[in-house]
TORDO-618526 format. One record per atom (N, C-alpha, C, O, CB): residue in one letter; x, y, z. Coordinates in steps of 0.02 Angstrom, whole numbers, plus 50000, padded with zeros to 5 digits. Glycine has a CB too. Layout:
BEGIN
aXYZ/...
This chain:
BEGIN
x550265129249940/x549855128650007/x549535134749986/x550005138549974/x550255128450087/x549045137449977/x548445143150006/x548445143750076/x548485139450121/x547665141349988/x548385151550075/x548575153150162/x547915151050187/x547525148750146/x548765162350189/x547645151550277/x546835148350270/x546565156350302/x546805160850337/x546565138950334/x545875154550265/x545585159350285/x545255162450330/x545465159750381/x545415159550265/x544875166450347/x544395166650387/x543825171850366/x543815173750307/x544685167950448/x543135175250431/x542635178750376/x542695185750422/x542775186450482/x541685174650363/x542635189750377/x542585197150377/x541525196650375/x541225192050348/x543145201650287/x541255201150403/x540595203450390/x540555212550391/x540715217150429/x540095199850451/x540325212050340/x539915221750356/x539125220350362/x538695217350329/x540025229050265/x539145224550428/x538365223750445/x537805228450395/x537255226650375/x538275226450531/x538135234550383/x537505238950337/x537465234650282/x536885234250263/x537695247650307/x537785231750254/x538025229050158/x537625221450205/x537395218650155/x539365228350112/x537525219250233/x537345210250282/x537635207350224/x537335204450179/x536315206150304/x538365208550230/x538635204750205/x539515200650236/x539975202850270/x538575208550148/x539375193350199/x540285189550242/x540785189650189/x540455189750137/x540305179250272/x541335189750176/x541965190150145/x542515183850172/x542885184950220/x542245197750162/x542505180950157/x542865176150173/x543545179950113/x543665180750053/x542435167650162/x543935181450206/x544915183550179/x545395180050226/x545215177350278/x545215193450191/x546045180150202/x546565180250228/x546555183750316/x546415189650330/x546965183750173/x546735177950365/x546905179350439/x547125188250436/x547315190450381/x547665173350469/x547105190750467/x547545199050478/x548305199350513/x548425197950571/x547045204250538/x548615200750480/x549405201050516/x549315211050555/x549035216250537/x550295199650422/x549685209150604/x549975213050628/x550215217550586/x550615214950547/x550315210850661/x550085227550572/x550255231750531/x549955229650466/x550345229050418/x550935232650533/x549475228650460/x548675226150403/x548555232150395/x548435235450446/x547865221450434/x548555234150357/x547705241150327/x546965237950358/x546815231950355/x547495241250202/x546495244350392/x545885237050397/x545605236250350/x545705239650299/x545295236950443/x545075230550355/x544925230450303/x544325230450282/x543855227350306/x545145227050287/x544305235050222/x543615237150177/x543175234650125/x543295232350070/x543715241550148/x542645235550157/x541945232150112/x541885232950030/x541725238550011/x541215236050139/x541975229249995/x541845231049902/x541125233649905/x540965237449859/x541875222849837/x540785232649939/x539895238249911/x539905243149954/x539425246849944/x538945234249924/x540385245850017/x539855249850019/x540925254250067/x540975257450119/x538765246550072/x541265253050040/x541785251650056/x541965255750145/x542475258450164/x542205253649988/x541445254950174/x541185256550271/x541985249450259/x542345247250214/x539815252550325/x541885248250343/x542515245550399/x542095238350388/x541495238850378/x542595249750504/x542355232750390/x542505224550397/x542595222650447/x543085225750468/x543005221850368/x542385218250494/x542145216850579/x542675211350577/x542905210250521/x541175213950603/x542745210150594/x543375202950596/x543005197450651/x542995199150710/x544385205850638/x542665189950629/x541985189050617/x542435180050662/x542095176250697/x541525190550510/x542955179150651/x543115174250668/x543065167950600/x542605168650560/x542725173650731/x543575161750593/x543365157150568/x542705151050555/x542465148150507/x543715156150582/x542575151050643/x541945146050630/x541175150350634/x540685148250665/x541955139450697/x541205155750600/x540505161150570/x540205155650522/x540445150750494/x540765170150514/x539695158050522/x538935153850452/x538625162250439/x538465165050492/x537925145450509/x538555165250392/x538305170350373/x537395167050361/x537215161750335/x538805173250305/x536995172050389/x536565171150383/x536315172450295/x536725174150253/x536335174250437/x535785171550283/x535595174250211/x535305181250222/x534875182750263/x535015169250172/x535685186250170/x535905192550164/x534925194650168/x534825200050139/x536515194250081/x534365191950192/x533975192850154/x533295191650252/x532815193850285/x534075186450067/x533615188850248/x533455187350324/x533775191250389/x534255189650425/x533645180250335/x533175199550392/x533445203050426/x533365201850496/x533655206150529/x533295208250408/x533045197050533/x533115199450603/x533695192550618/x533635190850677/x532235200050656/x533905190750602/x534635183850586/x535185191750590/x535635192150632/x534635177050463/x535075195950552/x535905200250548/x535525202750611/x535835201350662/x536255207350469/x534745207150625/x534935209850705/x535295205950760/x535605207550811/x534295211450741/x535135199950731/x535195195950816/x536265198250842/x536615200950886/x534995181950799/x536355192850741/x537105197650775/x537275201450759/x537885201450755/x537675196250780/x536925207650738/x537255215650768/x537625215850823/x538215217350835/x536725220850789/x537025213350863/x536875215950940/x537635209850974/x537965211551023/x535745213450977/x537755203050937/x538255199150966/x538795203850959/x539045206551008/x538385192050935/x539005205350891/x539755208050889/x539625215750911/x540185217850927/x540165207350806/x539205220350918/x539315225050974/x539425222951022/x539765226951055/x538915228750987/x539245215551065/x539485214351134/x540065212751121/x540435213951169/x539165209351177/x540495209451051/x541185208351088/x541005199051072/x541055194751116/x541265212251194/x540895198351035/x540775190651041/x541055191150969/x541095195650927/x539915186751059/x541195185350972/x541635182750904/x541525173150884/x541355169150927/x542645184650929/x541615171750833/x541225163950826/x542105162650789/x542135164650731/x540195162750757/x542715159750816/x543225160950815/x543265151350855/x543005148650904/x543455169250850/x543665149350805/x543455137950811/x543935139650892/x544305144050913/x544175128350710/x543555131050928/x543745127851011/x544225123050994/x544295120050940/x543065123751060/x544425122651028/x544935115751019/x544395108150959/x544665106250907/x545115111751134/x543975106450971/x543515103550934/x543075103450892/x543025101350834/x543365102250949/x542485107750957/x541725108150991/x541535115150957/x540955116950954/x541675108351091/x542315120850918/x541895126550865/x541785129550931/x541935126750983/x541105124250807/x541515135250926/x541485143350958/x540695141051030/x540615143651085/x541125151850862/x540235135250997/x540065136251040/x539205139951031/x539075143450982/x540635139251068/x538725138651081/x538155142751054/x538135149751035/x538575152551068/x537715142551095/x537845153850999/x537585161050979/x536815158850977/x536645153050965/x537905164450897/x536415163350988/x535795165250964/x535885167850878/x536195171450838/x535515171451018/x535345162650889/x535345165950810/x534555169050781/x534455169750721/x535605158950751/x534035170850835/x533615173150827/x533435183050897/x533725183350951/x533205165450827/x532935189150871/x533115195550916/x532655191450987/x532695194351042/x532735205150876/x532235185050983/x531835182951035/x532485177251078/x532435176851139/x531015178850999/x532955173851049/x533465173751097/x533805176651108/x534145174351153/x533745170851102/x534065184451082/x534505188451122/x534175192851172/x534445194051226/x534915192551080/x533605195151156/x533165196951212/x533205193351255/x533505196351299/x532555197451202/x533025186051280/x532965182551347/x533765182351355/x534015182051411/x532515174451348/x534145182551296/x534605184751341/x534795192051399/x534615194151454/x534985184251301/x535015192851373/x534745202051386/x534545203951461/x534785206351513/x533925204151338/x533925201251434/x533615202051512/x533795195651577/x534015197551631/x532695201951500/x533715190951569/x534295189651606/x535065192651630/x535215194051688/x534365185551583/x535525193251572/x535775196451618/x535685204851652/x536105207051691/x536295195051598/x534995209551628/x535245216751661/x534815211851742/x534935214851795/x534735227351615/x534475206651751/x534365204351783/x534555203351835/x534405206051888/x534305202351766/x535155196451816/x535635194651879/x536415198151861/x536905194551870/x535695185051888/x536505204751837/x537075208051833/x537595204351783/x538145206951780/x537325208951902/x537485199151747/x538055195651730/x538295198751680/x538095204451690/x537985189051717/x538685198951616/x538895202651583/x538515203251515/x538095198751506/x539495201451583/x538555206951476/x538345204251410/x538525200751365/x538135196951335/x538255207051382/x539285201651347/x539425193251305/x539465187851348/x539645182751319/x540165192351263/x539335187251414/x539325178551447/x538455176251437/x538215170751425/x539605178151559/x538095183551450/x537405181151426/x537205176951368/x536855172151352/x537085186051417/x537685182551341/x537405180251234/x537465172351224/x537035168051214/x538175184451152/x538375171551233/x538485163151219/x538145158451274/x538365152751269/x539345161151222/x537755159051318/x537335155651388/x536825150351325/x536475152951281/x536685163851455/x536885143451335/x536545139951274/x535805140351320/x535295140451286/x536915130551246/x535735140751390/x535185140651420/x535125147651461/x535585151351481/x535155134251459/x534355148551469/x534495154551514/x533675151351569/x533095149551563/x534475164751457/x534455153151638/x533875152751694/x533245154151710/x533025152651766/x533995154851730/
């Protein structure tokens, strides 16, 4: 039986890779294209197309804020913004309300 896999992302290359789950003591994952470090994004991640620069820019903001795409019980990771416009709206709301960026970015609707 094969082991479950999860997604890792290289932001400079705009590439995603499925690899086995990391274990304690495993060395850092390295991108096969640029030899940079990979970011563990979770098993419920769906990568945008490589040429969709706007989607990768939005993803970069999410990952730098600490948002990941791990499966929860039955409904997946929940809402994640896919466009820079959605990201801007949520960051503006976070600045005005004092809410954390991480929480604001995962909010489905902006009040």
